N, C-alpha and C positions, 0 to 999 in steps of 0.2 A: 504494500500500500504506500503510495507516494503522498507526501504531505501537501495539502492544498496551498496554493500561492495566490496572493492578492494580485488582481489584474491591474493593468495600467488604467489611467483615468479614462472614463467613458467619454465618447465624443460629446462636446458641450461642456464637460468639466464642471458641472454644478457642484458647489461645495457640499451640499447635503448628500449627493450621490457618492462623492469621494469618501466622506466619513462613513456612510453606510457600508461601502465595500470593505473598508478597513475593519469595521466592527463585526461584520458578518464573517470575515476571514478569521478573526480572533475566536469566534464561537467554534467554527469548523476546526481550527487549529487545536483548540483545547480538547475537543472530542478525539481528534487524531492522536494527540499525545497520550491520552488516557488509554486508548486502544493499543497503541504501540508499546505502552508500558505494561500491558497485561492487566489493566484495571477495568472494572465495569464502568462504562461511561455514565456521566451524570451531568446535570445542569442545575445551578442554583438560581432562584429568582424570588422576589418578594411574594409573600402569600397574598392572594387577592380575595381575602375574606373580610367580613364585616369587622372581625376582631383586629384586623391589621389596617384599618382605615381610621385616620384621625383628622379632625378639623383644626388646621393650623391657625390660631387666633392672630398671629402676627401678620401673616400674608392673606388671611381670610379666605383660604381655599382648602379643599380636600387634599390630603396627601397620604401616601402609603407609609406605614410604620416600619419598624426594623425587623419584623418577623420574616424569616426566610423558609422557603420550601425547597425540596430537592426532587428533581425529575430524573429517576435512575432507570437503567436498563435491567435492574434486578428482576423486575416483574414485566410480563408481556405488555401490559398497557403502557408502562413507561418506555419500554424499548420501542414500541410502535410510534410514540410521540417523538422520540429522538430521531427515528428514521424519517418521519414526516418533516421534522425540523431541518434535516440535511437536504431534503428535496426542496423545501421552500427556500432555503439559503441559496441553492443553485439556481432556482427559478428567478429569484430577485436579482442575483448577480447577472444573469443573462439579460434581463430587462434593462438594467442600468447600462450594461455594455452596449446594448443595441438601441438605447434611447427609446424604448417602448414602455408602455404602461398596461396595467391590467386592473379590472375591477375586482373587488373581493369575491364576487360571485364567479367570475371567470377563473380565478385561482382555484376555487373549490371544484369546478368542473374539470380543470386541467389535471387535478390530482387523480381523476379516473384512470389516467394512463400511468400511474405510479405503482401499480400492482399492490403489494401489501401496505404501501404507504398512503394509499388513498384515504381521504377523510370520509367519515360516515355521515356527516352533516356540515352545513356551512358554519354552524356555531363553533365547531371544532377548529375550522380554518381561521375564522375571525379571531378566536381567542389566541391562536398561535401567533397571528400577526401582532396582536396587542402585547403578547409576551415578548416578542422580539423588540418592540418599541421600548419596553421596560428595561430589558437586558442591555440594549445598545445605546439607550438614551437618544435614539434617532426617532423620526416620525415616519408613519407609514407612507407619507408623501415622498420622503427620501428613498423609500423602497419602491417607489413608482406604483404603489397600490392605491387605488381610488375607490370611493364608496359608490353605491348605486344611486343614492339620492341626488336629486338635482339641486343646484345651488340656489340660494335666495336671490332676491331682486333688490336693486338699489336705485333710488331716484333722488337727485339733489344736485346742487351746484358744486360738485367736486370733480376735478379733472384727474384722471388716472392715466398711467402709462403702463401698458401690458405687453408681454411678449406674445406675438401671434404664432400660429402653427408653423409659419415659414421662418420663425426666428427673428422677425422684424419687430421693432418697437412701434407701437401705435398708441396715440393719445385719444382718449374718449372723455367727453364731458357727460356725466351721468344725468344731466337734465336736457341738454341741447342736442346730443348726438345719439339718442336712444329712442325707441318706440314706447308705447304705452306700458309694456311689460317691464321696462327698466333694464338696467345693466345686470346681467346674470353673473353671480359670483362663481368663479372657477374653483375647482377642488384644491388647487395649489395657489395660495395667496401670499406667499413669502416675497420678500423684497426683491429677489432676483427675477420674480415673475410679474409682480404688481407693485408699482410705485405711485405714491401720492404726489401730484404736481402742484395743484392749487385748489383752494376752496374758500367759501365765505361763510361756512356753517357755524352756528353757535350751539347746535344741538344735534344729536343722533338719536333717532327714535326707532327701536325694534318693535315691529308690529306683528301680532300673531296671525290675523286672518287676512286673506286676500281681499275680502270685501272692504275691510277698514283701510287697508293699504290703498286701494283704489279710491276710496272716499277722500282720504287726505290728499292724494295726488290730484284728483278732480277739483277739489276745493283750493288747490294751490298752496297747501300748507308748507310744502318744501321751499317755496319762494317767500311767502308772507311770514312764515315762521323761521326763516333762515335755517332750515332743517335738512338733514340727510335722512331719508326715510328708507328703512330696510324691512322688507317682508321676509320674516324668518321662517315662514311655512311651518308653524307648529313648533315641535321640538327642533331647535336650530342644529344644523350640521356643524361639524368641526370647523369647516372652512368659514362658515358664517360667524361662529364665535371668535375665530382667530382674526377675521377682518374687523369685527367690532372692537376687539382689544387693540389691534394695531391703530385704528382710527382714533380711539380714545387716547392712547399713549403718545402717538406721533403727532397728531393734529391738536392735542390738548383740548378736545371737545368732549363734553359730558355725554354719557349714554343713558337712555331711559327705556324702560320696558312698558309698552302699552298693550296689555293683554286682558283676557277675560277674567272674571271673578269666579274662579273655581280652584280647587286644590291642585289640579294638574297644571294650570297656568302659573300658579305660585311656584311650582317645582321647575317649570321652564325658566322662570326668572332666576331661581336659585342656581340652576345649571349655568345660565349665562353669567351670573355675577360671581358665584363661588366655586363653580365646577361640579362635576358629578362623580359619584363613587366609581363608576365604570372607567372614567378617564382620569383617575386621581394622579396617575403618573405624569400627566401633562397639564394639570390644572393651572399652574402658574403661566403656562403658555397660552391657554385658551380663555381663562376667566377674567372678567372685568369687575373687581370687587366694589368699585365706586358706582356701579350702575344703580340708578334710582327707579323705583316703581311708580309709574303714573297710570297704571291700569285701573280697571274698575275695582273698587273695594266694597266690602259689606257696608261701610259708612255711606258710600255713594248710593247704594241701593236705597237706603233710608232717606238721604238728603235730596236725591233727585227723583225719588219714587219710581225707580226703574222696573220694567217688566222682569220677572224672575221665573226660575224653575226650582222645584223642590230638590233638595240634596238626596242622593241615593245612599244606601248603606255603605257602598264603597267610597263615596265622597266623604262621609262622616269618618270612616276609618282612616282615610288619608289625612284629613284635617287633624285628627287626634294624634297621628304619628308626627305631623309637622310641629305640634306643640313641644315635642321633645327633640326636634331637629335643631342643631346649633346654628344652622343657616337662617332660622326664623326666631332667633333668641331675642331680637330687638323688641322694645316695648310696643312699637307700632304693629308689628306682625302678630304678637301675642294678643293684643287687644282686638285686632281685626279678625283673627281666626276664631277667637272666643265669641265675638259678635256673630260671625257667620254661623257657628253652631247653634247659637240661640235663635237666630232668624230662621234657620233651616232652609236657606235660600241661596241660589247662585244666579249669576247674570252674565250675559255676553256683552262684549264691548259695543256691539252693534245695537244693543238695546237703547243706546243714546238716541237712535233715530226716532224714538217716540216723540221727540221735540223738534223734528225736522232734520233735513240733510246737512244743514250748516251748523247745527248746535255743537257738534263735537269740535269744530275748528274755531267757531266764534266765541264759545263760552267754556266748554268743558276743559279742553287742553290749556287755554290761557290761565284758567283758575288753578288747575293742577300744577302747572309749571311755575306760576307766580308764587304759590305756597312753598315751593322748594327753592325760590330765588333764582329760577331758571327762565323767567319770562323773556321772550325774544322780541 
């Protein structure tokens, strides 16, 4: 058996790809050394269990703790996962060398040709991709693995420069150079692919529903409110969260979440602001801890007499769980969640249409933003 060697830089020479090749080589090299020394091969990685997740108060994001687990070839299951790992390392190496990419779904189907190493479900292949992120401290975008979900949409007076498929740089104004659907966020939004050139925004608003996104665009809130509007399409993708964080930090513009009043929308905000347990290894890379909530609250249900729906037992269970979630430890969240449980009601952001199509931009958002000192 010959020891694996790192290849030369792939064409294009992206820094992320170079680091990924080096880190993947290290994994393969360690397995080789163990086999060559007559040892049973193994890999060590942080335990991805609830017991090993902690909320870091200083950075205000989820992080993995210090507990480690071992994936060993002592047992058949561990041996198969190490075999799959080697196949995935080679698959990623080939993509980087050939400047190709694959969806996570495609990688799962490609494994059908790996004989004993094929995955039994996409959950297995997705988890292995996440494991490699944790071990290498690279991102799946560095591995040229992309998700199935489509990117979110952006409308506002911000000019970006992106790399086209032909490798050329193209400038796009996300208000003047796009159609009604907005600028679609690509899966890779790192600086080498997407640069911010100019903007006049005072606010970035992450919007849950397509209907409300279209309402704010039609009402001209991106111009009148000096806002960059981002349709996050429900639970935001990693690229959406990364772009929001980049805009917040690099443009020095505050981010706000304009979402429904239900426990699931509260969790979307928590994921955007503080990170999620599933992606605890990259929370500091994705999360925007300063993000403010300007979505519908239980207090709004009372103050504006909004149309509502009754909470389901699943909603109630989720709200009770959020009362002990450190991401909702602030006084505002505790008061609102307790009020919601007493009211036994939830409401959509589009319930504001009760007062007409202009109410949300003429009154609701100005009042919400003014209360936070963010009036535009």
